[in-house]
Each structure stands twice: as C-alpha cells, then as structure tokens.
C-alpha positions in Angstrom: 118.9 58.5 11.0 117.3 55.3 12.3 115.2 54.3 15.3 116.2 52.0 18.0 114.7 49.3 20.2 114.3 50.6 23.8 117.4 52.9 23.8 117.8 55.9 21.5 120.5 55.7 18.8 121.8 57.1 15.6 122.0 54.9 12.6 125.3 55.4 10.7 125.3 52.9 7.9 124.8 49.5 6.5 127.3 47.1 5.0 127.0 43.9 3.0 129.7 41.4 2.1 132.1 38.9 3.4 132.6 38.7 7.1 136.1 38.8 8.5 137.3 38.5 12.2 137.2 41.9 13.9 140.7 41.7 15.2 142.0 41.1 11.6 140.2 44.2 10.4 141.5 46.3 13.3 145.1 45.3 12.6 144.8 46.1 8.9 143.1 49.5 9.5 145.7 50.5 12.1 148.5 49.6 9.7 146.9 51.5 6.8 146.3 54.6 9.1 150.0 54.5 10.1 151.1 54.1 6.5 149.0 57.0 5.3 150.3 59.3 8.0 153.9 58.5 7.5 154.0 57.6 3.8 155.2 54.1 4.4 154.0 50.8 2.9 151.2 48.9 4.7 152.5 46.4 7.3 150.7 43.1 8.1 150.9 40.5 10.8 149.6 37.0 11.1 150.2 34.1 13.5 152.5 31.2 12.7 149.7 29.1 11.4 146.7 30.3 9.4 144.3 28.2 11.6 145.6 29.9 14.7 143.3 32.9 14.3 143.6 36.2 16.1 140.9 36.6 18.6 141.5 39.7 20.7 143.4 43.0 20.4 144.1 45.6 23.0 146.2 48.8 22.6 148.1 50.4 25.4 146.7 53.9 25.7 150.1 55.4 26.6 152.7 53.5 24.7 150.6 52.5 21.7 151.9 48.9 22.0 149.5 46.2 20.7 148.7 43.0 22.6 147.0 40.3 20.5 145.4 37.2 21.8 145.3 34.3 19.4 144.8 30.6 19.3 147.8 29.2 21.3 149.7 32.5 21.4 149.8 35.9 23.0 151.7 38.5 20.9 153.2 41.9 21.7 153.5 44.1 18.7 154.9 47.6 18.0 152.6 50.3 16.6 153.8 49.3 13.0 152.9 45.6 13.7 156.5 44.4 14.3 156.6 41.4 16.6 158.3 42.2 19.8 157.5 39.2 22.0 155.4 36.1 21.7 154.1 33.8 24.5 153.0 30.2 23.9 149.7 29.2 25.5 149.1 25.9 23.8 148.4 23.4 22.5 148.3 21.2 25.6 146.9 17.8 26.5 143.4 18.3 27.9 139.9 17.0 28.0 136.9 19.2 28.5 135.3 16.6 30.8 138.1 16.9 33.4 136.9 18.8 36.4 138.8 19.9 38.3 141.5 20.2 35.5 144.2 17.6 35.2 146.8 20.3 36.2 145.2 20.1 39.7 144.5 16.3 39.9 144.7 13.3 37.6 141.8 12.7 35.3 140.6 9.4 34.0 139.3 10.9 30.7 141.3 10.3 27.5 143.6 13.3 26.8 144.3 14.8 23.4 146.4 17.7 22.1 144.0 20.7 22.4 144.3 24.3 21.2 144.1 27.1 23.7 141.7 29.7 22.4 142.2 33.2 23.8 139.0 34.4 25.3 140.0 37.4 27.3 142.9 39.9 27.0 142.9 42.9 29.3 145.5 45.5 30.4 145.7 46.1 34.1 147.2 49.6 34.0 147.4 49.9 37.8 150.1 47.2 38.0 151.7 47.1 34.6 150.4 43.6 33.8 148.3 41.8 31.3 145.4 39.4 32.1 144.9 36.6 29.5 142.3 33.8 29.8 142.0 30.8 27.5 139.8 27.8 26.9 142.1 25.1 28.3 141.8 23.5 31.7 138.2 24.8 32.2 139.2 28.3 31.5 142.4 29.3 33.4 143.8 32.8 33.4 147.3 34.1 33.8 148.8 37.4 34.7 151.8 38.4 32.6 154.3 41.3 32.8 153.6 43.7 30.0 157.3 44.2 29.1 158.2 40.6 28.2 155.0 38.6 28.8 156.7 36.8 31.7 154.1 34.8 33.7 153.6 36.5 37.1 151.0 34.0 38.3 148.6 31.4 36.8 146.1 30.6 39.6 144.7 27.1 39.4 144.1 25.7 42.9 140.6 27.0 43.6 137.3 26.4 41.8 137.0 30.2 41.4 140.0 30.0 39.1 138.1 28.1 36.4 136.0 30.6 34.4 134.5 28.7 31.5 135.5 25.7 29.3 133.6 27.0 26.3 136.1 26.8 23.5 134.8 29.7 21.4 136.1 33.2 21.3 133.6 36.0 21.6 131.7 34.5 24.5 133.5 36.1 27.4 134.3 39.7 28.3 135.9 41.3 31.3 136.2 44.8 32.8 138.9 45.9 35.2 138.1 48.5 37.8 141.5 49.9 38.9 142.6 49.9 42.5 142.3 53.1 44.4 143.1 54.4 47.9 145.1 51.3 48.7 142.2 48.9 47.8 142.6 46.0 45.5 141.4 46.2 41.9 138.3 44.4 40.7 137.6 42.2 37.7 134.0 42.0 36.5 133.7 39.1 34.2 130.8 37.7 32.1 131.1 34.4 30.3 129.1 31.7 28.5 129.0 28.6 30.7 128.3 25.9 28.1 125.7 24.1 30.1 127.9 23.9 33.2 126.0 26.4 35.3 126.9 24.5 38.5 130.6 25.1 37.9 130.6 28.6 36.4 128.6 31.8 37.2 127.5 33.7 34.1 128.7 37.0 35.7 130.8 37.7 38.7 133.2 40.2 40.2 136.6 39.1 41.5 139.6 40.5 43.4 142.7 41.7 41.6 145.3 42.2 44.4 148.4 44.3 43.9 150.5 41.2 44.8 150.2 38.7 42.0 150.9 35.8 44.4 148.2 36.8 46.8 146.0 33.9 47.9 143.0 36.1 47.2 143.7 36.4 43.5 140.5 36.0 41.5 138.5 35.3 44.6 134.9 36.5 44.5 134.5 40.0 45.9 131.9 38.6 48.3 131.2 35.0 49.0 129.0 33.7 51.9 126.4 31.1 52.3 123.6 33.6 51.6 125.0 36.1 49.1 127.9 36.3 46.6 129.3 38.6 43.9 127.9 36.4 41.2 124.8 35.2 39.3 124.4 31.7 38.0 122.0 30.4 35.4 119.3 28.3 37.2 119.1 24.6 36.2 115.4 25.2 35.6 116.2 27.6 32.8 118.3 24.9 31.0 115.5 22.4 31.5 113.2 24.8 29.8 115.6 26.0 27.1 118.4 23.4 26.9 120.7 25.6 24.8 120.3 28.7 26.9 123.4 30.7 27.5 124.5 34.3 27.7 127.3 35.4 25.3 129.2 38.4 26.4 130.3 40.4 23.4 131.7 43.6 25.0 132.1 45.3 28.3 133.3 48.7 29.6 133.3 51.0 32.6 131.8 54.5 32.5 131.3 56.8 35.5 130.2 54.8 38.5 129.0 51.8 36.5 130.2 48.7 34.7 128.3 47.6 31.5 128.2 44.5 29.5 126.6 43.9 26.0 125.3 40.4 25.6 123.4 38.2 23.1 121.1 35.5 24.6 118.1 33.4 23.7 114.7 34.7 24.6 112.8 32.7 27.2 109.1 32.0 27.3 108.3 34.9 29.5 109.6 37.4 27.0 108.5 36.0 23.7 109.8 32.6 22.8 107.0 30.1 22.4 107.1 27.4 25.0 108.2 24.0 23.7 110.1 25.4 20.7 112.8 23.2 19.2 116.5 24.3 19.6 116.6 25.5 16.0 113.7 27.9 16.7 115.6 29.9 19.4 115.2 33.7 19.0 118.1 35.8 20.3 118.2 39.3 21.6 120.9 41.7 22.5 120.8 43.2 26.0 122.9 45.9 27.8 123.6 45.1 31.5 124.6 47.6 34.1 126.1 47.2 37.6 127.4 49.6 40.1 131.2 49.3 40.4 131.1 48.9 44.2 128.1 46.6 44.3 129.4 43.4 45.8 125.9 41.9 46.2 124.8 42.6 42.6 121.6 44.3 43.8 122.1 46.9 41.1 122.0 44.4 38.2 119.7 45.6 35.5 119.4 44.9 31.8 117.5 46.2 28.8 117.1 45.0 25.2 118.9 47.1 22.7 119.1 47.2 18.9 118.4 49.3 15.8 115.6 49.6 13.3 116.2 51.3 9.9 113.5 51.5 7.2 111.4 48.9 8.9 114.3 46.4 9.2 115.5 45.3 12.6 119.1 44.9 13.5 119.2 43.0 16.8 122.2 40.7 16.8 125.3 42.4 18.2 128.6 41.6 16.5 131.0 44.1 18.0 131.1 47.3 20.0 133.5 50.0 21.1 133.3 52.8 23.7 134.8 56.2 22.8 134.5 59.9 23.6 132.0 61.9 21.5 134.4 64.4 20.1 133.3 67.8 18.8 131.3 66.7 15.7 129.2 64.0 17.3 128.9 66.1 20.5 127.1 68.8 18.5 124.8 66.2 16.9 123.8 64.7 20.2 123.9 67.9 22.2 126.4 66.5 24.7 129.9 67.3 25.8 132.9 66.3 23.6 134.1 64.2 26.6 130.9 62.3 27.0 131.0 58.6 26.4 129.4 57.1 23.3 129.0 53.5 22.2 129.5 52.3 18.7 127.8 49.0 18.0 127.5 46.8 14.9 124.3 44.7 14.6 123.2 42.2 12.0 119.6 41.4 10.9 117.4 38.7 12.2 117.1 37.0 15.6 117.8 33.3 14.7 121.2 33.6 13.1 123.4 34.2 16.1 125.9 31.4 15.2 125.8 32.1 11.5 124.9 35.9 11.2 123.7 37.4 8.0 125.9 39.6 5.9 123.7 42.7 6.3 124.8 44.8 9.2 124.3 48.3 10.6 126.5 50.6 12.7 124.6 52.5 15.4 125.7 55.0 18.0 124.3 55.3 21.5 125.1 57.9 24.1 125.8 56.5 27.6 123.7 59.4 28.9 120.7 58.0 27.0 121.4 54.5 28.2 121.5 55.6 31.8 118.3 57.7 31.3 116.4 54.7 29.9 117.7 52.5 32.8 116.6 55.1 35.3 113.1 55.2 33.8 113.0 51.4 34.0 114.1 51.3 37.6 111.6 54.0 38.6 108.7 52.3 37.0 109.7 49.0 38.6 110.0 50.7 42.0 106.4 51.9 41.5 105.2 48.4 41.0 105.1 48.3 37.2 106.7 44.9 36.6 110.1 43.6 37.5 113.6 44.0 36.1 113.0 41.7 33.1 115.4 39.0 34.2 113.1 36.3 32.9 115.8 33.7 32.6 116.1 33.7 36.4 112.6 32.1 36.4 111.0 33.8 39.4 114.3 34.7 41.1 114.2 38.2 39.7 116.1 41.0 41.5 113.7 43.0 43.7 113.1 46.6 42.5 113.4 48.0 46.0 117.0 46.8 46.2 118.0 47.8 42.7 116.8 51.4 42.9 119.5 53.6 44.3 122.7 55.5 43.6 126.2 54.0 43.3 128.6 54.9 46.1 
C-alpha cells in the first residue's frame, strides 16, 4: 500500500528495466493471452519498416477488432493479430513552417519527404467510423469507415482543422462523447502546441456531426468574440517559461465528466524558481476535469496527482487506462464492481519527462475519490481559499463562482 499526492490511491508494484512502447507491449500481451486460452502459438505483428513505430492501439468493444495507429500507417487487425486492412498516411512532402498547410495554399518553404506520426486514434461508435489524426500538415485528421478504412472526410479548409504540428506521439489525446437525442457528438481534444499557441488551443471541444461531409465538422462547440470552447496558453507564459507546454497522456469519460491526464512544467507560482534554465524544468502530472456539456469551459479544474511509496515519489505519468473495478478490487476499495477505476503508471523524478527513469510504479485511483477531492477543492475555492490552481494562465484563472456547480 502506498500513499499518493493529492488524490488517494493504492500502490500496486514497481518495475525496473528496459522501456518498450506501450502499444508494442499491449499487442504482445493480447496475443499471449489469446494463445494461452486456445493453446495456439503466439502471434506477432509489426509495421513494414522497423522505424515506423506503432503509436496507438484501440480495440473495438464489440467485435474485438484492433485498430493500430503507426508512423505512416493505420492498420486493422483481427483478434489474433492478422492484418485485415492497412491505410497509408505518409510520408508526404511537407514543411512544419507552412501555415496554413500547403494542401490549402502554396508554401514558399522548402519541402521534404516527411513521416506522418499517428497522434490520435479513436473509435466513434455512434457512426461506425474511426478518427485518426497525424502530425503532417499542422495536424490534420481524417474520418475513416471502420470496415475498410475508406476515407469518409479529411477536413482541411478551416483553421480549426489543424490541431497541432508537434511531431511526437504521446502529446495528444481525445475523448468522444457520443451523440444522443438527435444531437451531434462532441470531440474533446487536448494537445501539445509546440510554441504555436496563437495557432492551436491546448484543449478544446469540437463538433462531430453525423454527416461526415457537414461543414460544421470539427468546428468549436462554441466560438464567439467573447467566449469559446477552448483554452489557449498565454504568450506571457511562454515568455516566462519558453519550453512550457501541456502533454496529454490519457483521456476518458466517466459519468457526466470528461477527464484528461497531463504532464506539464511547473510555473513560478507553484514551485519552479523564477529565471530557471530550460534544463531545470520540473514537471508535474495533473488530472483535468470538465463537464460534458460545458461549452464555455467554466467547469475546467485540475489537481496534481502522483504516488509516494517508501518515501520515493512517482510523479511523471507514462500511461493510464480506465476500467471497471470488478469484484476483487471493489471489495478492497469498498465500491461497486461497476465503479470506474484508473490504472496509472508513473516514473520517479520530476525533471526526466523526455528521458524517464526505468523505475516505475503502477497505482490505482477510484474515480469516486478523484471526484471527491475535486469537490473539496471547488468548495474551498468557492469559500475564498485560493483559486483553481491554473497558474500557467497567469492571472486569467477561472473564477471559482463559475466553476462550482453540477453538470447538466
């Protein structure tokens, strides 16, 4: 049993050794599980080229089909890792400095063959389609038919269609809130912006119409001169901390809320010494929560999260997964077997985000506890005890009176 920073958790174990891509491990473990259950040999899958790494994996909850996002490819695999369909996404001629992208208008910058790194891969169950976003052309997404990966639409004609040009996997995450009662679905998306805060919001919510060719596809849920369904990193923050960015490691929906788990540098207001050099940046993991129906982002709140075991802190999130508690864990936590729990893997230290240490810890959080801690924070904030700890907004913090309330 371990203790935790700000949110209660159970410490499950510690590992030490060589680090492998999470998607690779998931494919191997699923294949081994299948083989053990059926007495077959272990199957493997890899992309056409070793350098075209596998970045994301999503499994259809009904059919068991696997969709894998890789560098320059999207794959559809059977449950035993047999390739069913592949879709080429790159390489293409591009230049990161072209804005808007050259697919919209000519660009005077020199072009070079560029890999397309898959940064987001989500199943839209409501409409039997797949959403895949890459690093090319300032971060363009496409909607594909699940059956054959046929492109339904690839929106490119509005600035809202460019999500982030950061060419690194593990910096973006999205959560789809399905359509209901005739309404369009919603895509909540958080992404690193790579210093281009004027171009890209760090977090936003966007429309996912039923009609893939709708002109409203990926538009902001709300966008006026005064308020929008987005938050941008202020230029002042980058002036203070030039390498500041927010990396979105995981996201999920539970109950009436959408959650994101992020890793981001600390700012002077919450601990980092002013004037520190880029190499001295300290990183912290935070959990963000928003109401599903909050188009103005007034419900945005975040808290630091991590684990402590035998005096050692584990605060750099590497991966996470939401699941149901099940009977055994439910008894341990005194919750229902159908309650949501969050598995999270952290590494030690706060300065090794880009090169994490081998030592890691697996911790478990109940979403009930997460919500309880957030409720406590909101109530104390409403009573005048501080703000919502959004120090990177530099004085533009969300007002407590607006944030406190229930989701509709």
